[in-house]
N, C-alpha and C positions, 0 to 999 in steps of 0.2 A: 501413443506414438510421439506426440509433441513433447511429453514429459521425458521420454527416453532421449529424444534429440537434444533437449535442453541440458540434461544431466551429463551428456557426453561432450559438451562444448567446453573449451578451455576458458579461463576467466576473462581473458582479453576479448574474446569473441562475444561472451555474455554481456560484457560492458558495452560493446559495440551495439548489440541488439537493444539493450536498455536505453542507451543514449539516442539511438534512432527512434525508438518508441517515444521517448521524452520529447524529442524534436517535433515529431508528428503531432503529439498531443498539445504541445505549446501553441503550435499554429492553429490547431482545431479550436482550442480554448479562445484564442483571439478572434477567430472567425465567428464563433457562437456569441461571444460578448458583443461584437460589433453588430451582429444580426439582431440581438436583443435590443441594442440601443436604438438603431434606426438604419435599415439597409441603405437608404438613400444618402444619409449623412455619413455613413461609414467610410466613404472615400477620403474624408478629411483625416481619418485616423489610420490610414494605411501604413503610416510610419511605424506603428506598433509591431506589425509583422516583421519589419526589417530589424528593429532593435532587439526584439525577443529572439530572433534568429541569431544575431551577432553575440548577444550577451548570455543567452539561456544556457547552452551546453557548457561553455567555458566556466560560467559561474557555478554550475553543478559540479564540474570536476574540481574546481578550486575549493569548494566547501565540503568535499568528501561525499557527494551523492552516491558514488559508485564503489565506495569502500566496503560497506556492509555486505555480508554474504546473503544472497537472496533467500536461501532456504531458511534462514533464521530471522527474517523480517518480522518485527513485532511492533508493539505500540510505541516504544522509544524511537524506532526508526521513522515511524509515521509522524510523530510529533516533530522530529527534526525536519522532515519533509515539509510540514506545514510552515515552520519558521523559515526554511530556505525559500519556499515559494513566495511567502509574504515579502521577504527581503528582495527577491528578484523583481516582483511587481513594483515595489517601492523604487528600485533602481531605474526601471523603465520609466516610471512616472517622473522621477527627478531629471532624467536625461531629456525627456520631452519638454519639461519646464525650462531647462538650461538652453535648449535650442529654440525655445519660443514656439513650439508646435501646438497644434490644437489638442486640448486635454479633455479626456472623457469625464463625465460626471463621476463623483466618488463611488456611487453604488455600482457602477460598471467596473471599477477597479477591484472592488470587493468581489464581484461576480467572477472576474477574471482569475483572481487568486483562488477562489473556491473551485472553479472548473479545473484549473491546472492541478491543484492538490488532489481532487477526486480522481482525475484521469491518471496521473503519474503514480498515485498511491494504489489504485486499483490494479494497474498492470503489474506492480510488484507483488501484490497479494496473489494474483493469478499465477505468476511465475513460481512463487513459493509453493502454492498448493499443487501445481502440476509436478514439480520436482518431488514433493512429499508423496504424491500418489504413485509416482514411478518407483521410489524407494520402498514403498509399502508393497507393491506388486513383486518387487525383487525379493523381498523377505516374506514370502507367503506363509511360512511356518511361524506363526506368532503364538505367544502364550497369552491366553485370555486372563485379564486381571480385573478384580473388583476392588475398589478403594473404599475403605470405611472412613467416613468423614468427608463432607463436602464444603468445608470451610477453607481458609487460606492454605493450611497445610496440605489438604487433599488436592486443591487446585495446583499447588506447586509440585506435588508428587506426580500428578497427571502430566504436567508440562515436561518434567524430566523423563518420564516413561515414553512420552510421545517422541522425544528427540532420540531415544535409545533405539526405537524401531523394532526391538525384539518382542515388545509387549503390546497388547491391544487392550486398552481400558474399555470395558463393556458396560459397566454400571458403577454408580456411587451409592453407598449406603449411608444414611444419616438419621439420627434420632429427632432432629429438629423438625417439628411439623411445618414450619414456615418454608422449609427447603424442599419438602416432599413434592413429587410430580413436577419439579422444575428441572432445568438442564444446565450442564456445564459443557460448552462447546458441542452441543448435540447429544451428550450422554446423559441419560436420565438418572435422577436422584430418587431412590426409593427407600422405604422403611426397612430396617434390619429384620423385621418380622417376616419379610418375604424371602429371606435367605433360604429357608427350607422349601 
């Protein structure tokens, strides 16, 4: 039901949902970071809530956070997200120094960056998978496919078939004993001897 709802939204409303989620997780990340530091001393660092609220979403828009299509979120998008969040935290830190505000210890800034990245990255993966599940249900009649070869070529073929949505990869076959009984994205790799 959620996946169906997300798939029917126009792009501007999807961006609004993602931006709202990002704003929420930015504030939660600050809260958890200050809680980890010292709940009593946290009052001195309340300025971080304000500045991350002011700079966070505009910075994300300016750096293209909402341009990638959610359903095609991959490792490259996540690496960009890590770099973007590192830059945002660095900006907040520099602004605090410029205004002569109380600065958190370095480990807390690292924690803040990690928490923001985990939360904002996770919500994108969840949205991507929900949309993928919806489109899978929409195309119920799929052709089951087995891929021979679980190396780079097999993994690339799997990625292409996954995007097509007409095919369902059910198994990988490979001669390499080191790959047997392992998995590619939850799909088992077995010996070609098991074909029959």
